[in-house]
C-alpha positions in Angstrom: -49.4 4.8 7.1 -52.4 2.5 7.2 -50.5 -0.3 5.5 -47.6 0.0 8.0 -50.1 -0.2 10.9 -51.7 -3.3 9.4 -48.4 -4.9 8.8 -47.3 -4.2 12.4 -50.6 -5.6 13.7 -50.2 -8.8 11.6 -46.6 -9.3 12.9 -47.8 -8.8 16.5 -50.6 -11.4 15.9 -48.1 -13.9 14.4 -45.8 -13.4 17.4 -48.6 -14.0 19.8 -49.7 -17.1 18.1 -46.2 -18.6 17.9 -45.5 -17.9 21.6 -49.0 -18.5 23.1 -49.0 -21.6 25.3 -51.5 -24.4 25.9 -50.0 -25.3 29.3 -47.5 -23.7 31.7 -45.9 -24.1 35.1 -44.7 -21.2 37.2 -41.7 -21.2 39.5 -43.6 -18.9 41.9 -46.1 -21.7 42.5 -43.8 -24.5 43.5 -46.3 -26.7 45.4 -49.2 -26.1 43.0 -47.6 -26.2 39.6 -46.4 -29.8 39.5 -47.0 -32.8 37.4 -47.5 -36.1 39.2 -47.3 -39.7 37.8 -50.5 -41.8 38.0 -49.5 -43.6 41.3 -47.7 -40.5 42.6 -44.3 -42.2 42.5 -42.7 -39.3 40.6 -43.2 -35.6 40.5 -42.1 -33.0 37.9 -41.8 -29.3 38.5 -39.4 -26.6 39.7 -36.8 -27.9 42.1 -34.4 -25.7 44.2 -30.9 -25.6 43.0 -29.6 -23.0 45.4 -30.4 -19.5 46.6 -33.0 -18.1 44.1 -32.1 -20.7 41.6 -34.3 -23.5 40.2 -34.2 -26.5 37.9 -37.0 -28.0 36.0 -36.7 -31.6 37.2 -38.3 -34.9 37.9 -37.9 -36.6 41.3 -39.2 -39.4 43.5 -42.2 -37.9 45.3 -41.2 -39.6 48.6 -37.7 -40.1 50.0 -36.2 -43.6 50.4 -36.5 -43.3 54.1 -36.7 -40.6 56.9 -32.9 -40.1 56.8 -32.5 -39.4 53.1 -33.5 -36.4 50.9 -35.6 -36.5 47.9 -33.9 -38.2 44.9 -33.9 -36.2 41.7 -33.9 -38.5 38.6 -33.8 -36.0 35.7 -32.9 -32.3 35.2 -33.6 -30.2 32.1 -31.4 -27.2 32.8 -28.6 -28.4 35.0 -26.0 -25.9 33.6 -28.4 -22.9 33.7 -30.8 -22.7 36.7 -33.6 -20.2 36.3 -34.6 -17.3 38.6 -37.1 -17.7 41.4 -39.3 -15.0 39.9 -41.3 -15.1 36.7 -39.6 -18.2 35.3 -42.0 -20.6 33.6 -42.2 -23.8 31.7 -44.6 -23.6 28.8 -45.9 -26.0 26.2 -46.5 -23.8 23.1 -49.2 -24.4 20.7 -46.5 -24.9 18.1 -45.5 -28.1 19.9 -42.3 -26.8 21.6 -41.8 -27.1 25.3 -39.7 -24.2 26.6 -38.2 -23.1 29.9 -37.9 -19.3 30.2 -36.0 -17.2 32.8 -37.3 -14.1 34.5 -36.3 -12.0 31.5 -38.2 -14.4 29.2 -35.1 -15.7 27.5 -35.3 -19.4 26.6 -32.8 -21.4 28.6 -34.0 -24.9 27.5 -36.4 -26.4 25.1 -37.4 -29.7 23.5 -36.9 -28.1 20.1 -40.0 -29.8 18.8 -43.0 -28.7 16.7 -46.3 -30.3 15.8 -49.3 -29.7 13.7 -51.6 -31.6 16.1 -52.4 -30.7 19.7 -50.0 -32.1 22.3 -50.3 -33.0 26.0 -47.6 -33.4 28.5 -47.7 -36.5 30.8 -45.4 -37.9 33.5 -45.6 -41.7 33.3 -45.2 -44.0 36.3 -41.7 -44.9 35.1 -40.6 -41.3 35.6 -40.6 -40.6 31.9 -41.9 -37.2 30.9 -43.5 -37.3 27.4 -45.1 -35.0 24.9 -47.7 -36.9 22.9 -50.6 -36.5 20.5 -53.8 -35.7 22.4 -55.8 -37.8 19.9 -53.3 -40.7 19.7 -51.7 -41.5 23.1 -49.2 -43.9 21.5 -47.8 -41.1 19.3 -44.9 -39.7 21.4 -43.1 -36.7 19.9 -40.6 -36.3 22.7 -39.6 -38.1 25.9 -37.1 -37.4 28.7 -35.8 -41.0 28.6 -34.2 -40.1 25.3 -32.1 -37.5 27.1 -30.6 -39.1 30.2 -28.7 -37.0 32.7 -26.1 -37.9 35.4 -28.8 -37.8 38.0 -30.7 -40.5 36.2 -28.0 -43.1 37.0 -28.1 -42.2 40.7 -31.9 -42.4 40.6 -31.9 -45.8 38.8 -29.6 -47.4 41.3 -31.5 -45.8 44.1 -34.6 -47.4 42.7 -32.9 -50.8 42.4 -31.9 -50.5 46.0 -35.5 -50.2 47.1 -36.5 -53.5 45.5 -37.1 -56.5 47.7 -38.1 -59.8 46.0 -37.0 -63.4 46.4 -36.0 -63.7 42.8 -33.9 -60.5 42.8 -30.4 -60.1 44.2 -30.2 -57.2 46.6 -27.9 -54.3 45.8 -25.9 -52.9 48.8 -24.4 -49.8 47.2 -22.6 -48.3 44.3 -19.8 -46.0 43.3 -20.0 -43.2 40.7 -16.7 -41.4 40.2 -16.2 -39.6 37.0 -16.9 -42.1 34.2 -16.5 -45.1 36.5 -19.6 -47.0 37.6 -19.5 -49.9 40.1 -22.5 -51.7 41.5 -22.1 -53.7 44.7 -24.5 -56.6 45.1 -24.9 -59.1 47.9 -22.6 -62.1 48.0 -23.9 -65.1 46.0 -22.9 -68.2 48.0 -23.4 -70.6 45.0 -21.7 -68.3 42.5 -23.1 -66.5 39.5 -25.4 -67.9 36.9 -22.6 -67.8 34.2 -20.3 -69.9 36.4 -23.0 -72.5 36.9 -23.8 -72.8 33.2 -20.3 -73.0 31.8 -18.2 -74.7 34.5 -17.4 -78.4 34.7 -20.2 -78.9 37.2 -22.9 -77.4 34.9 -26.5 -77.5 36.0 -28.8 -80.1 34.6 -31.8 -78.9 32.4 -34.3 -79.3 35.3 -32.4 -76.8 37.4 -31.8 -74.5 34.5 -35.6 -74.5 33.9 -36.3 -73.5 37.5 -33.7 -70.7 37.2 -35.3 -69.4 34.1 -38.7 -69.6 35.7 -37.5 -67.7 38.7 -35.9 -65.0 36.5 -39.2 -64.6 34.6 -41.0 -64.1 37.9 -38.6 -61.5 38.9 -39.0 -59.6 35.6 -42.8 -59.9 35.9 -42.6 -58.4 39.3 -40.6 -55.5 38.0 -42.7 -54.7 35.0 -46.2 -55.7 36.0 -46.3 -54.9 39.8 -44.0 -51.9 39.7 -44.4 -50.6 36.2 -40.6 -50.3 35.8 -39.2 -49.5 32.4 -35.5 -49.0 33.4 -32.8 -50.9 31.6 -32.1 -53.3 34.5 
């Protein structure tokens, strides 16, 4: 009898260790339990999906303008929203990030494990990462590796916000099924490809200035905005 009791206690302890978390967010604390990127561009947390239904998602903290709603850029559990009571996102000490419903059933996870302590961070690019606490460059998992349909809409939404003399403005886009069309402003002097390969090809001086302008545009994207999208 004593051995059976000891075995039960050991199994209970192992279960507790495997399922104990080092970090968690609760659906019942929507405004408090969020993760925000360094410059507050992006927010991650529970996002309403309908009546008493929630996603774990990442979104732009502020809308594009007063007439638009918040833009969601990534969703973990699109096909299975969780309940508005007792649902949690937990980073287990084993290294697995799990999303559980009210009944404590796992509806989504990163399916990761680690022997070293992890931390969860939302980067200024909107990328949610699990990384080694002692080695920030050691990333175990990142949301950018698992793009969703909403990510395309968010990316073009972000491009539409850009305003720079070396960047062509985007006016709109179409996303119908698998079809993707981006609509940019009219280029009076044609595209770069036409000017490089046509009979009236640009001389090297003009090509140099174009390359320099392109470099300045890229520098603006990466240094000033911290953008890491595949533009």
